Backbone as ProteinMPNN parsed JSONL, in Angstrom:
{"seq_chain_A": "MTKVLLVGASGLVGGELLQLLQGDERVTSIIAPTRRPLAAMHKLDNPHQENLSAQLAALESPVDIVFCCLGTTRKQAGSKEAFRHVDYQLVVESGIAGRRLGAQHMLVVSAVGADAHSLFFYNKVKGEMEQALHQQNWPQLTIARPSMLTGHRSSRRLLEEISAPLFKLLPGKLKGIEGKMVAQAMLRAAFAAPAPGVHVLESDQLRQNGAV", "coords_chain_A": {"N_chain_A": [[-4.23, -1.771, -10.874], [-0.738, -2.552, -10.86], [2.253, -0.94, -9.831], [5.715, -1.342, -9.94], [8.82, -1.427, -8.188], [11.9, -2.656, -8.922], [14.835, -3.809, -7.705], [18.041, -4.858, -8.451], [17.811, -6.153, -10.849], [19.557, -7.157, -12.72], [20.69, -9.428, -11.772], [20.666, -12.993, -10.86], [18.146, -13.978, -9.618], [16.715, -11.575, -9.793], [16.724, -11.073, -12.573], [15.173, -13.194, -13.537], [12.803, -12.558, -12.249], [12.199, -10.109, -13.418], [11.462, -10.887, -16.014], [9.141, -12.343, -15.433], [7.499, -10.35, -14.309], [7.255, -8.646, -16.469], [5.622, -10.103, -18.147], [3.262, -10.213, -16.749], [-0.057, -9.364, -16.456], [-1.115, -7.867, -14.417], [0.72, -6.027, -13.708], [1.638, -2.775, -14.4], [3.786, -1.034, -14.731], [7.36, -1.087, -14.509], [9.974, -0.113, -12.623], [13.341, -0.232, -12.808], [16.222, 0.336, -11.608], [19.622, 0.2, -12.542], [23.172, -0.509, -12.667], [24.28, -0.823, -15.16], [22.93, -0.624, -18.495], [19.84, -2.322, -19.236], [18.323, -4.65, -21.54], [15.959, -3.248, -23.801], [12.506, -3.191, -22.96], [9.029, -3.943, -22.809], [6.987, -1.954, -20.724], [9.083, -1.326, -19.051], [11.074, 0.861, -17.183], [14.235, 1.907, -17.121], [16.437, 3.392, -15.479], [19.905, 4.114, -15.452], [23.114, 4.117, -14.075], [26.411, 4.263, -12.641], [26.336, 4.77, -9.891], [24.273, 3.467, -7.747], [23.025, 4.153, -5.374], [22.577, 6.911, -5.641], [20.755, 6.863, -7.74], [18.535, 5.576, -6.554], [17.848, 7.463, -4.622], [16.99, 9.508, -6.252], [14.645, 8.718, -7.465], [11.234, 9.265, -8.365], [8.678, 8.502, -9.198], [5.585, 7.115, -8.088], [5.205, 3.914, -6.457], [3.873, 0.6, -5.894], [4.756, -1.875, -4.952], [7.834, -3.211, -3.779], [10.545, -5.018, -4.968], [13.502, -6.468, -3.942], [16.408, -7.765, -5.04], [19.09, -7.832, -4.667], [22.449, -8.99, -4.323], [25.63, -10.345, -3.577], [28.925, -11.806, -3.452], [31.579, -12.087, -1.06], [34.046, -12.469, -2.326], [33.464, -11.757, -4.977], [32.699, -9.107, -4.608], [35.032, -7.985, -3.593], [35.923, -7.091, -1.133], [35.213, -7.066, 2.441], [33.923, -4.712, 3.119], [32.917, -3.774, 0.669], [31.194, -5.856, 0.04], [29.336, -5.607, 2.139], [28.29, -3.142, 1.482], [26.72, -3.674, -0.775], [25.003, -5.843, 0.012], [23.864, -5.026, 2.36], [23.746, -2.072, 2.753], [22.752, -1.017, 0.239], [20.432, -2.507, -0.013], [18.958, -1.664, 2.211], [18.685, 1.024, 1.495], [17.1, 0.702, -0.744], [14.719, -0.078, 0.441], [14.132, 2.272, 1.874], [13.731, 4.058, -0.251], [11.503, 2.848, -1.467], [9.529, 3.082, 0.56], [9.322, 5.86, 0.677], [8.244, 6.333, -1.817], [5.738, 5.351, -1.584], [5.149, 2.615, -1.476], [3.573, -0.38, -0.265], [4.325, -2.926, 0.298], [7.197, -4.836, 0.663], [9.452, -7.07, -0.807], [12.155, -9.152, -0.306], [15.291, -10.645, -1.138], [17.059, -12.666, 0.936], [19.017, -14.884, 2.763], [19.418, -18.376, 3.491], [19.974, -19.166, 6.874], [20.428, -16.582, 7.745], [21.323, -14.328, 10.25], [21.671, -11.978, 12.635], [23.369, -12.273, 14.77], [25.192, -14.124, 14.094], [28.318, -15.916, 13.846], [29.434, -16.075, 11.41], [30.401, -14.069, 8.784], [28.938, -13.529, 6.353], [26.31, -14.542, 6.92], [25.745, -12.962, 9.127], [25.683, -10.311, 8.101], [23.491, -10.539, 6.377], [21.499, -11.061, 8.274], [21.563, -8.673, 9.768], [20.737, -6.911, 7.791], [18.084, -7.774, 7.437], [17.043, -7.092, 9.959], [17.274, -4.293, 9.827], [15.412, -3.695, 7.832], [13.085, -4.516, 9.119], [12.902, -2.457, 10.964], [12.081, -0.381, 9.424], [9.407, -0.408, 9.421], [7.477, -1.6, 7.612], [4.262, -1.947, 6.096], [3.786, -4.473, 5.069], [6.126, -7.012, 4.906], [8.098, -9.238, 3.194], [10.373, -11.795, 3.484], [12.624, -13.603, 1.704], [14.437, -16.552, 2.029], [16.533, -18.154, 0.434], [18.406, -21.203, -0.177], [21.512, -22.375, -1.54], [21.718, -20.826, -4.624], [20.812, -21.735, -7.918], [21.303, -21.678, -11.473], [21.504, -19.769, -14.549], [24.01, -17.356, -14.596], [25.19, -14.029, -15.313], [27.817, -13.565, -14.745], [30.466, -15.716, -13.752], [30.445, -17.794, -10.814], [32.604, -19.516, -9.312], [32.874, -21.126, -6.982], [30.201, -21.596, -6.302], [29.404, -23.047, -8.54], [30.88, -25.365, -8.221], [29.889, -26.282, -5.787], [27.166, -26.633, -6.184], [26.162, -29.248, -7.148], [26.404, -30.781, -4.773], [24.686, -29.426, -3.018], [22.253, -30.015, -4.118], [21.667, -32.454, -3.098], [21.16, -32.154, -0.444], [18.942, -32.076, 2.439], [15.594, -30.698, 3.049], [15.391, -27.239, 3.877], [17.993, -26.669, 3.246], [18.63, -27.616, 0.782], [19.698, -26.935, -2.553], [18.349, -24.371, -4.739], [16.597, -23.29, -7.63], [17.047, -20.147, -9.236], [14.894, -19.15, -10.72], [12.731, -20.393, -9.533], [12.665, -19.188, -7.025], [12.053, -16.572, -7.802], [9.473, -16.961, -8.877], [8.087, -17.742, -6.573], [8.278, -15.403, -5.06], [6.843, -13.608, -6.649], [4.278, -14.723, -6.482], [3.814, -14.404, -3.753], [3.737, -11.654, -3.632], [1.338, -10.982, -4.853], [-0.556, -12.312, -3.438], [-3.318, -12.6, -1.088], [-3.468, -9.713, 0.956], [-1.379, -9.669, 3.818], [-0.685, -8.347, 6.61], [2.388, -7.398, 8.282], [5.474, -9.171, 9.089], [6.858, -11.675, 7.078], [8.519, -14.694, 6.68], [10.009, -16.645, 4.246], [11.315, -19.659, 4.066], [13.812, -21.718, 2.417], [12.8, -24.256, 1.628], [10.072, -23.747, 1.622], [9.951, -21.77, -0.309], [10.591, -23.318, -2.512], [8.36, -24.964, -2.654], [6.27, -23.089, -2.997], [7.078, -21.903, -5.33], [6.886, -23.738, -7.311], [6.032, -24.765, -10.575]], "CA_chain_A": [[-3.017, -2.21, -11.56], [0.373, -2.439, -9.923], [3.531, -0.352, -10.242], [6.743, -2.086, -9.222], [10.234, -1.068, -8.156], [12.711, -3.865, -8.88], [16.254, -3.5, -7.532], [18.787, -6.098, -8.63], [17.246, -6.809, -12.029], [20.595, -7.756, -13.558], [21.162, -10.642, -11.124], [20.01, -14.26, -11.176], [16.724, -13.944, -9.247], [16.135, -10.348, -10.334], [16.495, -11.229, -14.003], [14.014, -14.074, -13.699], [11.629, -11.823, -11.794], [11.892, -9.096, -14.425], [10.728, -11.55, -17.09], [7.807, -12.67, -14.934], [6.75, -9.102, -14.151], [6.976, -8.118, -17.793], [4.527, -10.862, -18.731], [2.117, -10.249, -15.835], [-1.015, -8.317, -16.816], [-1.421, -7.054, -13.247], [1.798, -5.043, -13.557], [1.555, -1.748, -15.442], [5.086, -0.417, -14.958], [8.474, -1.646, -13.743], [11.154, 0.748, -12.518], [14.459, -1.122, -12.467], [17.515, 1.02, -11.694], [20.776, -0.692, -12.618], [24.441, 0.154, -12.953], [24.468, -0.893, -16.61], [21.604, -0.696, -19.128], [19.203, -3.585, -19.564], [17.688, -4.664, -22.857], [14.666, -2.563, -23.83], [11.422, -4.127, -22.677], [7.715, -3.36, -22.568], [6.656, -1.558, -19.348], [10.3, -1.15, -18.26], [11.808, 2.114, -17.042], [15.532, 1.436, -16.642], [17.505, 4.385, -15.262], [21.146, 3.403, -15.197], [24.382, 4.799, -13.856], [27.241, 3.47, -11.742], [25.977, 5.027, -8.499], [22.901, 3.012, -7.517], [22.483, 4.93, -4.258], [22.076, 8.175, -6.183], [19.556, 6.561, -8.514], [17.434, 5.302, -5.631], [17.47, 8.723, -3.984], [16.404, 10.409, -7.249], [13.375, 8.199, -7.989], [10.091, 10.103, -8.005], [7.384, 7.912, -9.564], [5.005, 6.256, -7.043], [5.17, 2.464, -6.692], [3.042, -0.149, -4.96], [5.506, -3.014, -4.423], [9.283, -3.201, -3.996], [11.293, -6.269, -4.948], [14.943, -6.244, -3.881], [17.089, -9.033, -5.289], [20.527, -7.57, -4.647], [23.254, -9.966, -3.599], [26.925, -10.639, -4.159], [29.763, -12.594, -2.555], [32.735, -11.309, -0.625], [35.068, -12.566, -3.364], [33.037, -10.973, -6.129], [32.698, -7.696, -4.223], [36.418, -7.571, -3.449], [36.265, -6.835, 0.268], [34.072, -7.106, 3.353], [33.224, -3.426, 3.055], [32.169, -3.717, -0.586], [30.092, -6.81, 0.183], [28.326, -5.021, 3.03], [27.634, -2.035, 0.774], [25.693, -4.233, -1.658], [24.042, -6.744, 0.653], [23.212, -4.341, 3.477], [23.444, -0.662, 2.541], [21.881, -0.785, -0.917], [19.121, -3.109, 0.273], [18.285, -0.734, 3.126], [18.329, 2.213, 0.718], [15.974, 0.307, -1.597], [13.547, 0.004, 1.291], [13.86, 3.692, 2.141], [13.157, 4.617, -1.479], [10.167, 2.3, -1.636], [8.618, 3.71, 1.54], [9.138, 7.25, 0.246], [7.429, 6.347, -3.03], [4.384, 4.924, -1.254], [4.941, 1.167, -1.529], [2.996, -0.987, 0.928], [4.847, -4.288, 0.465], [8.552, -5.065, 0.169], [9.898, -8.461, -0.841], [13.611, -9.081, -0.39], [16.047, -11.894, -1.122], [18.078, -12.762, 1.976], [19.712, -16.16, 2.585], [19.246, -19.346, 4.561], [20.948, -18.965, 7.939], [20.58, -15.173, 8.099], [21.268, -14.172, 11.704], [22.48, -10.821, 13.014], [24.312, -12.658, 15.818], [26.016, -15.22, 13.594], [29.768, -15.752, 13.809], [29.811, -16.061, 10.004], [30.212, -12.708, 8.269], [27.862, -13.496, 5.364], [25.023, -14.697, 7.608], [25.572, -11.822, 10.024], [25.259, -9.158, 7.307], [22.115, -10.796, 5.935], [20.633, -10.878, 9.431], [21.498, -7.244, 10.083], [19.894, -6.312, 6.765], [16.691, -8.083, 7.773], [16.68, -6.268, 11.11], [17.113, -2.905, 9.384], [14.137, -3.588, 7.126], [12.058, -4.572, 10.169], [12.82, -1.15, 11.608], [11.433, 0.573, 8.518], [7.966, -0.5, 9.708], [6.695, -1.858, 6.419], [2.948, -2.563, 6.316], [3.985, -5.891, 4.788], [7.51, -7.306, 4.542], [8.302, -10.656, 2.919], [11.794, -12.104, 3.41], [12.911, -14.902, 1.089], [15.737, -17.056, 2.467], [16.908, -19.329, -0.352], [19.696, -21.862, 0.002], [22.37, -22.16, -2.701], [20.96, -20.528, -5.828], [21.328, -22.304, -9.153], [20.761, -21.075, -12.679], [22.493, -19.078, -15.377], [24.418, -16.021, -14.175], [25.963, -13.293, -16.309], [29.222, -13.729, -14.373], [30.658, -17.007, -13.095], [30.812, -17.921, -9.404], [33.189, -20.847, -9.381], [32.555, -21.901, -5.777], [28.809, -22.035, -6.411], [29.333, -24.085, -9.564], [31.437, -26.587, -7.64], [29.06, -26.719, -4.657], [25.77, -26.852, -6.575], [25.743, -30.661, -7.132], [26.272, -31.215, -3.391], [23.506, -28.819, -2.416], [21.055, -30.688, -4.655], [21.452, -33.677, -2.323], [20.868, -31.83, 0.948], [17.504, -32.131, 2.754], [14.842, -29.55, 3.546], [15.684, -25.871, 3.448], [19.389, -26.558, 2.824], [18.751, -28.063, -0.605], [19.816, -25.857, -3.526], [17.092, -23.976, -5.369], [16.768, -22.513, -8.856], [16.677, -18.737, -9.126], [13.559, -18.957, -11.29], [11.75, -20.844, -8.558], [12.586, -18.125, -6.013], [11.332, -15.459, -8.425], [8.051, -17.32, -8.965], [7.521, -17.71, -5.224], [8.169, -14.0, -4.652], [5.744, -13.002, -7.385], [3.028, -15.213, -5.896], [3.659, -13.769, -2.441], [3.419, -10.24, -3.84], [-0.049, -10.813, -5.276], [-1.463, -13.064, -2.571], [-4.147, -11.736, -0.25], [-2.626, -8.942, 1.881], [-1.172, -10.236, 5.146], [0.195, -7.378, 7.264], [3.438, -7.9, 9.161], [6.684, -9.725, 8.507], [6.718, -13.079, 6.726], [9.774, -15.289, 6.234], [9.862, -17.833, 3.415], [12.545, -20.434, 4.039], [14.085, -22.255, 1.081], [11.874, -25.342, 1.275], [8.782, -23.136, 1.337], [10.107, -21.124, -1.611], [10.534, -24.358, -3.529], [6.963, -25.405, -2.747], [5.444, -22.001, -3.529], [7.54, -21.503, -6.645], [6.725, -24.834, -8.268], [5.134, -24.411, -11.69]], "C_chain_A": [[-1.798, -1.803, -10.741], [1.635, -1.869, -10.564], [4.618, -0.919, -9.331], [8.099, -1.395, -9.3], [11.014, -2.361, -7.976], [14.183, -3.466, -8.81], [17.03, -4.816, -7.583], [18.34, -6.873, -9.855], [18.29, -7.477, -12.91], [21.157, -9.047, -12.962], [20.341, -11.867, -11.493], [18.512, -14.222, -10.871], [16.045, -12.719, -9.849], [15.837, -10.431, -11.814], [15.299, -12.115, -14.292], [12.728, -13.336, -13.326], [11.223, -10.753, -12.804], [11.087, -9.706, -15.571], [9.296, -11.882, -16.662], [6.932, -11.427, -14.809], [6.35, -8.529, -15.501], [5.773, -8.823, -18.421], [3.268, -10.9, -17.887], [1.186, -9.072, -16.111], [-1.378, -7.421, -15.633], [-0.421, -5.922, -13.057], [1.753, -4.056, -14.715], [2.896, -1.089, -15.724], [6.118, -1.03, -14.022], [9.621, -0.637, -13.775], [12.292, -0.132, -12.021], [15.784, -0.391, -12.631], [18.663, 0.014, -11.67], [22.037, 0.125, -12.891], [24.707, 0.206, -14.448], [23.108, -1.114, -17.27], [21.14, -2.123, -19.391], [18.663, -3.515, -20.987], [16.326, -3.986, -22.769], [13.539, -3.579, -23.698], [10.129, -3.35, -22.417], [7.505, -3.124, -21.068], [7.876, -1.186, -18.505], [10.851, 0.261, -18.352], [13.136, 1.753, -16.382], [16.564, 2.569, -16.536], [18.795, 3.653, -14.928], [22.338, 4.363, -15.086], [25.136, 4.006, -12.794], [26.794, 3.586, -10.284], [24.51, 4.664, -8.252], [22.252, 3.772, -6.365], [21.871, 6.232, -4.749], [20.803, 7.953, -6.993], [18.346, 6.345, -7.615], [16.926, 6.595, -4.987], [16.74, 9.653, -4.951], [15.051, 9.94, -7.777], [12.207, 9.03, -7.484], [8.735, 9.447, -8.274], [6.86, 6.997, -8.466], [5.038, 4.786, -7.443], [4.32, 1.806, -5.615], [3.823, -1.245, -4.237], [6.985, -2.822, -4.73], [9.801, -4.639, -3.945], [12.772, -5.909, -4.889], [15.653, -7.592, -3.967], [18.604, -8.849, -5.339], [21.26, -8.648, -3.868], [24.557, -10.214, -4.322], [27.656, -11.608, -3.234], [30.941, -11.721, -2.151], [33.822, -11.315, -1.692], [34.716, -11.697, -4.552], [33.081, -9.479, -5.824], [34.116, -7.153, -4.069], [36.873, -7.307, -2.04], [35.022, -6.966, 1.129], [33.239, -5.828, 3.236], [32.369, -3.326, 1.797], [30.986, -4.677, -0.557], [28.977, -6.205, 1.03], [27.577, -3.872, 2.341], [26.488, -2.562, -0.094], [24.602, -4.942, -0.868], [23.363, -6.141, 1.885], [22.777, -2.929, 3.055], [22.485, -0.419, 1.383], [20.503, -1.404, -0.734], [18.311, -2.186, 1.176], [17.832, 0.515, 2.372], [17.177, 1.917, -0.249], [14.667, 0.377, -0.812], [13.152, 1.439, 1.588], [13.201, 4.343, 0.928], [11.72, 4.133, -1.678], [9.151, 2.915, -0.696], [8.306, 5.143, 1.127], [8.2, 7.337, -0.953], [6.037, 5.751, -2.82], [4.122, 3.436, -1.291], [4.419, 0.64, -0.194], [3.573, -2.37, 1.237], [6.258, -4.335, -0.112], [8.869, -6.545, 0.264], [11.39, -8.455, -1.118], [14.228, -10.474, -0.37], [17.127, -11.796, -0.051], [18.831, -14.074, 1.74], [19.405, -17.079, 3.753], [20.345, -19.123, 5.61], [21.169, -17.523, 8.327], [20.373, -14.983, 9.593], [22.219, -13.045, 12.099], [23.524, -11.151, 14.079], [25.246, -13.786, 15.378], [27.507, -14.884, 13.666], [30.284, -15.704, 12.374], [29.432, -14.715, 9.386], [29.029, -12.614, 7.314], [26.492, -13.554, 6.04], [24.717, -13.513, 8.509], [25.064, -10.594, 9.26], [23.822, -9.336, 6.824], [21.13, -10.59, 7.085], [20.478, -9.422, 9.822], [20.653, -6.497, 9.055], [18.422, -6.553, 7.069], [16.209, -7.224, 8.937], [16.416, -4.82, 10.699], [15.798, -2.71, 8.638], [12.96, -3.681, 8.093], [11.824, -3.176, 10.735], [12.221, -0.079, 10.698], [9.913, 0.529, 8.637], [7.114, -0.632, 8.439], [5.312, -2.399, 6.782], [3.001, -4.07, 6.078], [5.414, -6.094, 4.271], [7.653, -8.813, 4.371], [9.796, -10.898, 2.69], [11.967, -13.507, 2.856], [14.315, -15.336, 1.493], [16.114, -18.324, 1.681], [18.231, -19.931, 0.108], [20.555, -21.532, -1.226], [21.527, -21.969, -3.957], [21.626, -21.143, -7.053], [20.627, -21.664, -10.343], [21.855, -20.327, -13.41], [22.755, -17.679, -14.85], [25.223, -15.352, -15.295], [27.462, -13.372, -16.024], [29.366, -15.012, -13.557], [30.966, -16.84, -11.61], [31.297, -19.351, -9.234], [32.823, -21.708, -8.181], [31.137, -22.426, -5.826], [28.674, -23.154, -7.444], [29.827, -25.423, -9.025], [30.501, -27.167, -6.582], [27.648, -27.132, -5.051], [25.351, -28.318, -6.576], [25.552, -31.2, -5.717], [24.989, -30.691, -2.768], [22.21, -29.423, -2.948], [20.695, -31.911, -3.832], [21.04, -33.407, -0.879], [19.354, -31.821, 1.198], [16.912, -30.765, 3.083], [15.285, -28.219, 2.994], [17.133, -25.677, 3.029], [19.587, -26.935, 1.362], [18.803, -26.865, -1.546], [18.498, -25.595, -4.247], [17.375, -23.107, -6.583], [16.309, -21.068, -8.63], [15.283, -18.464, -9.651], [12.475, -19.353, -10.308], [11.562, -19.807, -7.443], [11.787, -16.949, -6.56], [9.834, -15.747, -8.497], [7.383, -17.276, -7.601], [7.334, -16.28, -4.747], [7.012, -13.316, -5.361], [4.4, -13.446, -6.806], [2.768, -14.577, -4.537], [3.23, -12.314, -2.592], [1.944, -10.028, -4.153], [-1.028, -11.703, -4.512], [-2.312, -12.085, -1.765], [-3.269, -11.011, 0.765], [-2.58, -9.585, 3.261], [-0.19, -9.338, 5.878], [1.23, -8.046, 8.168], [4.609, -8.456, 8.373], [6.503, -11.221, 8.273], [8.041, -13.586, 6.152], [9.475, -16.56, 5.463], [11.202, -18.545, 3.352], [12.648, -21.161, 2.695], [13.137, -23.386, 0.685], [10.487, -24.81, 0.95], [8.816, -22.401, -0.007], [9.991, -22.147, -2.734], [9.088, -24.813, -3.74], [6.099, -24.339, -3.412], [5.832, -21.623, -4.952], [7.425, -22.589, -7.699], [5.718, -24.436, -9.342], [3.891, -25.294, -11.657]], "O_chain_A": [[-1.837, -0.812, -10.012], [2.03, -2.25, -11.666], [4.461, -0.968, -8.111], [8.476, -0.85, -10.338], [10.817, -3.08, -6.997], [14.713, -2.859, -9.74], [16.721, -5.762, -6.858], [18.468, -8.097, -9.907], [17.939, -8.287, -13.768], [22.007, -9.691, -13.576], [19.438, -11.797, -12.326], [17.695, -14.414, -11.772], [14.928, -12.812, -10.359], [14.815, -9.921, -12.271], [14.502, -11.825, -15.184], [11.703, -13.469, -13.994], [10.033, -10.52, -13.018], [10.129, -9.096, -16.044], [8.355, -11.719, -17.439], [5.754, -11.456, -15.165], [5.252, -7.996, -15.663], [4.996, -8.202, -19.146], [2.296, -11.553, -18.266], [1.596, -7.916, -16.011], [-1.899, -6.323, -15.833], [-0.688, -4.968, -12.327], [1.822, -4.454, -15.878], [3.129, -0.628, -16.842], [5.806, -1.436, -12.903], [10.17, -0.347, -14.838], [12.211, -0.709, -10.937], [16.41, -0.485, -13.686], [18.664, -0.916, -10.863], [21.973, 1.288, -13.291], [25.292, 1.168, -14.946], [22.225, -1.727, -16.669], [21.932, -3.006, -19.721], [18.561, -2.433, -21.565], [15.62, -4.134, -21.771], [13.605, -4.679, -24.247], [10.147, -2.245, -21.875], [7.809, -3.991, -20.247], [7.721, -0.772, -17.356], [11.068, 0.791, -19.441], [13.165, 1.343, -15.221], [17.448, 2.696, -17.384], [18.772, 2.666, -14.192], [22.52, 5.274, -15.894], [24.546, 3.161, -12.12], [26.865, 2.615, -9.531], [23.614, 5.466, -8.518], [21.044, 4.007, -6.387], [20.78, 6.613, -4.327], [19.88, 8.765, -6.937], [17.263, 6.868, -7.881], [15.721, 6.789, -4.83], [15.955, 10.498, -4.52], [14.373, 10.696, -8.473], [12.184, 9.449, -6.327], [7.744, 9.804, -7.638], [7.617, 6.173, -7.953], [4.915, 4.452, -8.621], [4.079, 2.387, -4.556], [3.585, -1.513, -3.059], [7.35, -2.334, -5.8], [9.529, -5.377, -2.998], [13.246, -5.12, -5.707], [15.517, -8.442, -3.087], [19.309, -9.627, -5.982], [20.751, -9.158, -2.87], [24.585, -10.285, -5.551], [27.047, -12.169, -2.323], [31.257, -10.737, -2.819], [34.453, -10.288, -1.941], [35.567, -10.98, -5.078], [33.456, -8.678, -6.68], [34.373, -5.99, -4.38], [38.072, -7.298, -1.764], [33.904, -6.977, 0.614], [32.009, -5.869, 3.252], [31.235, -2.852, 1.848], [29.909, -4.362, -1.063], [27.803, -6.289, 0.667], [26.389, -3.658, 2.584], [25.413, -1.963, -0.14], [23.416, -4.672, -1.057], [22.389, -6.699, 2.39], [21.583, -2.632, 3.006], [21.506, 0.311, 1.535], [19.514, -0.88, -1.247], [17.126, -1.952, 0.937], [16.724, 1.006, 2.588], [16.369, 2.801, -0.536], [13.643, 0.828, -1.325], [11.97, 1.782, 1.557], [12.231, 5.088, 1.065], [10.833, 4.918, -2.015], [8.035, 3.235, -1.106], [7.161, 5.586, 1.216], [7.448, 8.302, -1.09], [5.25, 5.656, -3.761], [2.972, 3.019, -1.149], [4.777, 1.146, 0.869], [3.337, -2.919, 2.314], [6.483, -3.918, -1.248], [8.595, -7.193, 1.274], [11.842, -7.816, -2.069], [13.748, -11.369, 0.326], [18.007, -10.938, -0.127], [19.243, -14.344, 0.611], [19.16, -16.62, 4.868], [21.508, -18.915, 5.263], [22.025, -17.248, 9.168], [19.364, -15.423, 10.144], [23.431, -13.154, 11.915], [24.469, -10.385, 14.27], [25.997, -14.334, 16.186], [27.902, -13.722, 13.562], [31.435, -15.337, 12.139], [28.281, -14.286, 9.463], [28.2, -11.714, 7.448], [25.622, -12.726, 5.772], [23.563, -13.108, 8.64], [24.136, -9.919, 9.706], [23.029, -8.395, 6.857], [20.057, -10.016, 6.897], [19.382, -8.982, 10.171], [19.936, -5.559, 9.402], [17.606, -5.637, 6.968], [15.1, -6.692, 8.905], [15.459, -4.197, 11.162], [15.142, -1.679, 8.792], [11.95, -3.003, 7.908], [10.684, -2.769, 10.956], [11.891, 1.013, 11.161], [9.215, 1.335, 8.023], [6.165, 0.123, 8.228], [5.197, -3.227, 7.686], [2.353, -4.846, 6.781], [5.848, -5.435, 3.326], [7.363, -9.577, 5.291], [10.406, -10.285, 1.814], [11.517, -14.483, 3.457], [15.274, -14.584, 1.322], [16.023, -19.433, 2.208], [19.065, -19.251, 0.706], [20.335, -20.51, -1.876], [20.726, -22.832, -4.316], [22.846, -21.082, -7.207], [19.504, -21.172, -10.231], [22.994, -20.259, -12.948], [21.82, -16.897, -14.677], [25.852, -16.024, -16.113], [28.28, -13.261, -16.937], [28.487, -15.351, -12.764], [31.64, -15.897, -11.196], [30.506, -20.274, -9.037], [32.499, -22.886, -8.336], [30.882, -23.567, -5.441], [27.913, -24.1, -7.241], [29.268, -26.476, -9.33], [30.337, -28.383, -6.486], [27.001, -27.896, -4.334], [24.28, -28.633, -6.057], [24.64, -31.991, -5.478], [24.285, -31.422, -2.071], [21.175, -29.344, -2.286], [19.55, -32.363, -3.858], [20.621, -34.322, -0.17], [18.574, -31.587, 0.275], [17.634, -29.807, 3.359], [15.528, -28.078, 1.795], [17.477, -24.618, 2.504], [20.614, -26.601, 0.771], [18.059, -25.899, -1.376], [17.645, -26.476, -4.353], [18.289, -22.282, -6.563], [15.327, -20.807, -7.935], [14.561, -17.638, -9.093], [11.419, -18.723, -10.255], [10.446, -19.579, -6.978], [10.941, -16.391, -5.861], [9.019, -14.871, -8.21], [6.243, -16.827, -7.479], [6.336, -15.972, -4.097], [6.281, -12.535, -4.752], [3.489, -12.632, -6.657], [1.627, -14.25, -4.209], [2.457, -11.8, -1.783], [1.364, -9.014, -3.766], [-2.19, -11.831, -4.897], [-2.049, -10.883, -1.763], [-2.404, -11.637, 1.378], [-3.607, -9.992, 3.805], [1.019, -9.544, 5.781], [0.987, -9.109, 8.74], [4.727, -8.249, 7.166], [6.05, -11.946, 9.159], [8.608, -12.976, 5.246], [8.776, -17.446, 5.954], [12.12, -18.094, 2.668], [11.683, -21.209, 1.933], [12.716, -23.465, -0.469], [9.798, -25.362, 0.092], [7.835, -22.408, -0.75], [9.378, -21.885, -3.769], [8.653, -25.02, -4.873], [5.291, -24.646, -4.288], [5.015, -21.085, -5.699], [7.818, -22.39, -8.848], [4.68, -23.843, -9.047], [3.012, -25.156, -12.508]]}, "name": "protein", "num_of_chains": 1, "seq": "MTKVLLVGASGLVGGELLQLLQGDERVTSIIAPTRRPLAAMHKLDNPHQENLSAQLAALESPVDIVFCCLGTTRKQAGSKEAFRHVDYQLVVESGIAGRRLGAQHMLVVSAVGADAHSLFFYNKVKGEMEQALHQQNWPQLTIARPSMLTGHRSSRRLLEEISAPLFKLLPGKLKGIEGKMVAQAMLRAAFAAPAPGVHVLESDQLRQNGAV"}
């Protein structure tokens, strides 16, 4: 039976994944640290305080799999530095915590176009985050690179709402994708036959693997 660490459970993909994990008989416990409390749920351990870094450092219970679904926007974060703290630093710290707790597989939400050498700040940070996780030497690392995410969020992202109809028309891996579909693809990847090394799931592959 599997013990899971889920970071980013209050977000779009993380919230969908939390529901899937809760209903999965293979999962015996879910540790989901958040800044604000989640609704009580079977199998859920939800430590919560404003400082997520401190929470990650304080975790002690062993886990088998880490899911990291953290992600924000520069506008929502308020500055480049705040964006980098969430989308790079906290993701890296999630990996460090998972390795310390004995996890053998980490699955992380990145973004289409992630590239540490990109001229675009968002893509560059995502690429640098991926590189940092590579350097943690995970037995198995799965990187999900969705395109524009669609679905219900707890807080509005006006630009995404405006852009979503356009992204539905784009081809291949650029086409927008529902957060629930990404969560389903990640869950399937987590419980597939072990495949050591690094695996990247581009948005079109996420859509195919996450289809009901």
